N, C-alpha and C positions, 0 to 999 in steps of 0.2 A: 312737728309740734305737739307736746305732750298736752294732756287734758287740763291742768291747770291753767296753762297759757292761753288754750282754748276759752276757758270759762273767764278769764282775765280781758280777753279782746271783746267776748259775748257782752260783758258789762260795759265796756266803753260804747259797743254797737248801740246796747239799749239807752244809752243817755240821751241821744236827739229825739229817739221816740217818747222818751218820759217827759222830756220838756215840752214838746209838742202837744201832748195830752194835758200838761198842765197849765199851758198858756193859751191854748185856743180852744174853740168850741167845736173842734173837728168829730167829735164823738157823743155830742150831744150830752145829756144827763149822766152817761157812762163814763165821763173823762176822767173824773176823780177816781173812780173806781179803777179805770184803766191804769192811770198813772200811778197810783198806789201798787198796783199788782206788779208793774214794772220795775218799781222802786223797790219793792220786796225780793222779788226774784233775783235783781240784780245785787242787792245786798246779802243774798244768800249766797251768790256765786262768790262774793268776798271772802264768806266764811269757808265754802267748799275746797276752794283754790289753793289756799294755804294750807289747810289739814291733808290734802290730798298729797301736794307738794311735799310737805314734810313726812307724812306717813311712808310714801314710797319712794323717798329720794329724788324728787323730780325738780329740785328747786333748778332754777336757771337765773342766769344774767338777765335775761329777758324779763323774767317773772319779778326779779329783785327791782327791776326798774319800773315796770308797767303796772304790776300789781298796786303799789302806793297812788301811782299816777290815777288809775281808774278809780280808785276809792276818792280820791281827792275830787276828780272831776264829776262823779256821781253825786257827792255831797254838796258840794259847791254849788253845783247846778240846781239841786234840789232847793236850797236855801236862798237862792237869788230868786227862784221861782216864786218861794214863800213870801219874799220881799214883795215883789211886783205884787203879789195878790194881798199886800197888805196883812200877811198873817205872821209875821216875823221883822222887827225893827231891824234896819239896816246897819245902824251901829253893832249890833251883835255879830252879824254876820260878817261885818269887816274886820271885826278882831278874830273871829274864828278863821277866817281867809289869812288873815296876817300870820297867825300862828302858824299855819300850813306853810306859809312863805318862808317863814324864817327857820323852821324846823328843816324843810326841804334845803336850805342855804346851808343850815348846819351841818346835815348830813354830806353835802357836796363837800364844803371844808373838810371833814372828816375822813371822806372818801380818797381825797387828794394826799391825805396823809396815811394812807393805809388803815385805816381806823373805820370799821363798821359799827354804826349805831343802831342797834337792835329797838324795835318797838318797847317800850315799857308797858307796865300794867295800867299805869295812869293815861297813857296814849290810847289802850285798847278799850279801857271802859269810857275814855272820851267817845270813840266813835260808836260803841254801842248806845250810850245814851244821846247823841247826835241823830242817830238811824232812828231811836225811840220817838224824838220827838218830831223829827220830820215826818213819820208814820203818822202820829198822831195829829198833826197840824193838817196834812193832806185830808185825813179822814174828817175833821171840821164836823164831829157830831153834835157838839154844844154841850149844855150842861156840865157837867160833872169833869167831861173830858176838855173843857174849855181851861180849868183849874190844871188837870193834868199836864195840859201842855205847856201851861205857863211854868209849872214846876218843872217839866222837863228842860224847857229852855234856861231857866236858872242852872241848873245840875249839869247842863251840857256847856254851858258858857263858864262855869266855875271849873270843870274838868278841862276845859280848852285851856285856862290860865293855868292851872295847878301842873299840867303835864309840861305846859311851855317851861314854866320854870325848873320843873323835875329833871328835864332833858339837858337843858342849861348846868344847872349844879352839877347834874352827874358826868358830863362831858366838858365841863367848862376847860378842860386841859386842851382840847381842840382848838379853841380858840387862841389860846397862849402858843401851843407848838404850831399853828397855822399860820405864823407871821403877822397878825394882826395886830 
């Protein structure tokens, strides 16, 4: 197993520990900082594994499948925790998760037709802003950070919707050629 795939597996393994520190008091006052550290490290492995895989030609079918799944697991778990902690409205998380299901389904139909749908810049921006939003909301520093967190929520939601329409528009032939 190559390094990018090991980083992807590490990210998946970190998710339950992240959730544990987000939703329990096991670490006391340090919980949010432990959870934040786990989230930042896991997010950084997302950046690293893709870059390493492309740079050293280590792209594998396992990585193509597991990397986006690990990302969705990390981000969706974080947002669900933030809903539980009343830091993020549930309706926003539902829209974001729905988009992920729609795009995953879209990619599955495309794959069945031999078409690979690459990540778009809108999708990459969406991920960056979602991760930044999660980091700011976990830090929960108050003051100006509350405003920054609200701005990041709006931007992440907007990018989620824009990236959804972008994927559908650029790949609409997948739906018509997919027998739908």
